[in-house]
C-alpha positions, 0 to 999 in steps of 0.5 A, a space after each residue: 317605298 312610294 305605294 301607287 295611288 291605283 294601289 290605295 284605290 284597290 285597298 280603299 275599294 276592299 275596304 268598303 267591300 268588307 264594310 258592306 259585307 259587314 252591314 249586310 250581314 248584321 241585317 241579314 243576322 237581324 231580320 232571322 232572329 225574329 222569325 226563328 224566335 216566332 216560329 220557334 215558339 209554335 212549334 215548342 208550344 206543346 212541350 214547353 211545361 206550362 208555356 200556354 194558358 188557356 181562357 175558355 176556348 182560347 189558348 195563348 202563350 205564358 211566361 215559359 214559352 215566350 223566354 224559350 223564343 226570346 233565347 231562340 232569338 238570342 240564339 240566332 242573333 247574338 252568336 253571329 253578332 258577338 263573333 263578328 264584331 268582337 275584337 282580336 284581343 277576344 278569344 273566340 271562347 270569350 266572345 261565346 261565353 258573352 254570346 250565352 250569357 246574352 241568350 240567357 238575358 234574353 229570354 228573362 226579358 222576352 217573357 217579362 216584356 210579355 207579362 207587361 203586355 196588358 199594362 205597357 203593350 196596351 199603353 202603346 197601343 193607346 197611342 196609336 191613330 187607330 183603336 187598340 185591338 182586342 186580341 191580348 197577344 197584340 199588347 204582348 208584342 208591342 211590349 215585346 219590341 219596346 222593351 226586348 229591342 233596347 236591352 238586347 242592343 244595349 247588352 251587344 255594345 256592353 258585349 263588344 266594347 274593348 277595355 283597354 290596358 295601358 302598361 307603364 315602362 321605367 323608361 318613360 314613366 313620367 310620361 306613361 304616367 300622364 297619358 294612363 291619367 288622361 286615358 283613365 279621365 277619359 274612360 271614366 268620363 266615357 262610362 259616365 257619359 254612357 251612364 247619363 245617356 241611358 238614365 236620360 233614356 229611361 226617364 224619357 220613356 217613364 216620362 212617356 208612359 205618364 201621358 199614355 195612363 193619362 189617355 188610357 184613364 180619359 178613354 176609360 172615363 168616356 168609356 164608363 159615361 156611355 156604359 152609365 148614359 145607355 137607358 133601360 132596355 126594360 119593357 122597351 115599347 114596339 116600334 110604330 114603323 113609319 111608311 118610307 114616305 113619312 121617314 124619307 123625303 122622296 121628291 128633288 131637293 134643290 138639285 138633287 133627286 132621289 134614288 132607290 129606298 131601303 128599309 130594314 128592321 133591325 132587331 132586338 140585342 140583348 148581348 151584354 154590353 150591346 144591349 139595344 132595342 128594335 128600330 126601323 132603318 130607312 135610306 136613300 141615295 141622292 144624286 145631283 140632276 143629270 146624273 146617273 141614280 143608282 140602282 142599289 144602295 150599295 152602289 158606288 157614285 157621287 152621291 148624298 146618303 140619307 138614313 132615317 132611324 126610328 127607335 121606340 122612344 126619344 131616350 134611345 135616339 138620343 143615346 145613339 145620335 151621341 154614341 152612333 154603333 156603326 160609325 167610328 169616332 175616338 172617345 178621345 177626340 171629340 172632333 170627330 163627332 162633334 155639336 156643331 149649328 147648322 140652320 138655328 139647330 145644333 147637330 153633330 158632324 166631323 166637320 171640325 176634323 176636316 180641312 177646307 177642301 178636304 173631300 177624301 173621306 165623307 163629311 157627315 152630319 147626324 142629330 136626334 129628332 123625337 124618337 128618330 136619328 137622322 144621317 146626312 153623309 156626303 160622298 161628293 165633293 159638293 157638300 152643299 147643305 141644301 139637304 141638311 136645310 130640308 131634313 132639319 126642316 122636317 126633323 128639328 133637331 132635338 139636341 138640347 
């Protein structure tokens, strides 16, 4: 019987539509599973025995609550997924049995992954370009994504696989025997390949953890060095404040003229881990001659910001020039606060991290001089060093 091209086209379009519908359904099911687990856990927070732990005023999820959320996510994901992808030779009851097994696995894996947050999760956060968030739940969620999803994906692959049985007949015994051996060989090869792939992925995951641990160890050593080099906060002398004219150069420098001057007193801090002495803070903006001068220190515009901070002694100035409290720099990336030479003086800068002509974030130079820390920060594409030269003449760097 001849089948027209039009009928074949309609059949092909119908198959494509069915495939698209299945894929869309999978995406919807996957998208629903995570919110179900997340918000379901919140709703059950007061009803799961041992579901939360208290650390002072903070209430944090514990293994039972996360395991319950994992089971909710498994219900939303695995039941529709396995019923949708099951083979025609697999009964609905068998598919549901595998789904309930996966739901139990989902809860256990979710709880274990959450408990790995302080180690594995913290290691994952350490790979990010930003500093790890201090909240423990950030580490726990990172570990959940890293552990739960691959395990459940492997389970779905196992649960939807189909075992083919080959039956030999007496009439075609020799041919069937060859076919059976070939199928057994290919089946065994497929299983071995699967095991090898899984083992390789596991090995790669474990290998990836090694540089993470090395980076964490490096960061911990850097933080320990910072804390160990903090000067003594006992019997610190009182700062004898300079005048604005003594602290800053309030006259035109090259093509730049000074604007409004801000002078504040920063109080002593006795907070554990953040102890610091009181200091005087002087700042002003320099703008090019002919351009509008900012009336407020916080006004936007094309300008150069100069800050002079006066501390009680040179030890604290050296410390805050190396570890500035109000400037982000990564202990793992020394280029962000590197020592460079300008006008025969050693100063700290982020110039080594910037590509030529890259001006979308500010360039700065910072150095200690006696009991002061000077910062020159460029918020303009014109990054000439007239101001750096002038302030280095007034405040020679004391970086050894």
